[in-house]
N, C-alpha and C positions, 0 to 999 in steps of 0.2 A: 554285089547285088543290093539295090536299094530296098528299103522297107516297102512292102505292099501298102497301097493307100489305106486299106481298111485297118491295118496295124497302126500306121502313123496316126490315123484319125482316132483310134481307140486310145492310144497313148495320150493324145492331147485331151480327150474327154476325161480320161481317168485322172490326169494331173489336175484338171480344173475342179474335179469333184473330191479331192482330198479335203477332209472336213476340218473344222476348227481345232480339233485335237491332233491333227496331223495324220489321221488314219485314212487308209485307202480301203474302201468298203469291200466286203466279201463279194458283192454283186459284180463290181468292176474287175476284181481279181479273177473270178470265175470266167467272165466274158473274155478276158485277155487270153486265158489258157485255151478257150475254145477257138478263138480267132487264130492263135498260133497253129493249132491243129488243122484248122480249115485251110489256111494259107500255105501250109507246108506239104500237104499230102501229094500235090502235083509234082513236087520235086523228088520226093522219096517217100514210100509208105510209112517209114518210121522217123521221118525228118522232124515232125512235131515233137515226138518223144525226145529225140536228141536235143532239140533246141530248148525244150522245157527243162530237161536235166541240166544242161549247161547253164541256164538262167538260175537254177537252184544253187549250183556250185558257186556262182558269182555272188549270190545273196549271202551264202555262208561265209565266203571269204571276207565280206565286209564286216562281219561280226567277230570272227575268230581273234583278231588282234586284241580285242577287249579281254578275252580270256587269258591270252598270253601276257598281256601287260599287267594283269593282276597277279602274275607269278605262278599261274597254274600250268601244269604240264599238258601238252597236247599231242604227245607221240602216238597214242592209241587213236586219236581222232584223225591225225594226218594219215595214219596207216589205213583207216577205214575209207577215207576219201580216195587214197591211191587205189585201193582194191575196187571200190565202186566205179571209179573212172575206167579202170581196166576192164571191169565187167561190162560197162557200157560199150566198150570197143570190142567185146567178145574175146578178150585176152585173159579173163579171170572168171571164176565160177560165180554165178549169181547166188548160189546156195551159200558160198562162203561169205559173200557180201551181206546176205540176209542174216546169217548167224551173228556176224560182227555188229550189224545194225541193231538187232534186238538186244544183244548183250549190253552194248553201250547205252542204248535207250534206257534200259532198266537201271543201269548204274547211275546215270545222271538225274533221272527222275527221283531216285531214292536219295541222292546227294542233296537235291533241292528240298526234299521233304524233311530230311534229317537235320539240315542246316539252313533254316529260313533266311539267314543273312546272305546265303549264296544263291538263293532261288532265282533272282533276276539274272545274275551273272551266268547261271547254267543255261540260260536261253541261247548263249553263243554256241556252246557245244551241241545243244539240241538242234540248232540251225544246221550244223554240219551233218548231224545224224539224219535230219530230215532230207538233206540233199542226197545222202546215200539211199534213203528210203524211196526217193523219187525214181532212182534207177531200179531198185529191187521191186517195188510195187507199182510204180507209175501213179500219177494222179488221175483220179476218176473225173475227167473234165466235164462229163455230162451231169454229174451230181456234186460238183465242187462245193456249192453253197451248203448243201445238206451235210457234207462231211465236216465243214467248219462249224456249223451250227449245232450239230448233234452227234457227230461221229467221234471216233477215237482220235485223241490229239496226235498220236504218232503218224496219222495220215495227213496231218496239216503240212503246209508247204514250208520250206526253209525260210522264205522271205518273212513270214509272220514271226517266227522265232527270232530272226535277225532284227526285225523292227523293234521288238520288245527289248532285246539286249542293247541296241543302240540308243533307244529312248530312256533306258533305265527303269523300265516298268511297262505294264500294260496300259492301254488307253483308259481303263477305269481306275487306275491307281492315282493317288493324289500327288505323288512326287516324281512322275515321269515327265520327260521333256517333249512337248508337242512339236517344237521347232526341230529337234533332232529326228523325231519320227517322220515329220514332213520331208526333211532333207533326205532321209533314207529312201522313202518311197519315190521321190522325184528322181533320185539317182537310179533306182531300180527300174523305173519306167523309161527315163530319157537317155540313160547311158548304157545300162546293162542289157536291156532288151535289144536295142539296135546292134550291140556288139555280138550277139549270138546269131544274127541273121545271115551274114555272109556265108556262102556254102563252104568256105575253106575251114570253118570251125566245126562243121558237122556234115555228114555223119562219121567221117573218117577220123578227124582230129578233134577231140572234145576235151583235151587236157587243159 
């Protein structure tokens, strides 16, 4: 199945509007989530949810090697991703996935606060946790921008955390890489999003 024209057009527009710091704005990210939802509903009532969750898993996967390469263990995170994928398929309890998500969220937020030198690096595990949260809570696509501008960070999407990890810091930090951030967002748009569209990856097989 090829990408719907509106999705392809939105990817192109979003890529063109990545700013000089390599950031993809909240406005474009929110619109992409809404377009995915709109273009998916005719295929299956929950197809947009499945596709957006799959997209989140792919974002997390791009950041997790940074955590492992730093010599940090990720067994708990991999277990969380396994459980949340199973929950997405209806083979595991959403309640169990939620409990693990909240437990690990608290752990890694505290780790970053207690050890400032690890704060940027913890964005990689937070991306994985946010991917699990996408399954448990789903993203509020109607109010996406408001969530990011004023809501609880645990409701933010995996891609944002992954972009910070890959770039080595937030867009407002002085030592992060704009080129690495730009490369992440371009891959997220131009490679990862088309990869979740064929029906064989959702809603049956989302691993």
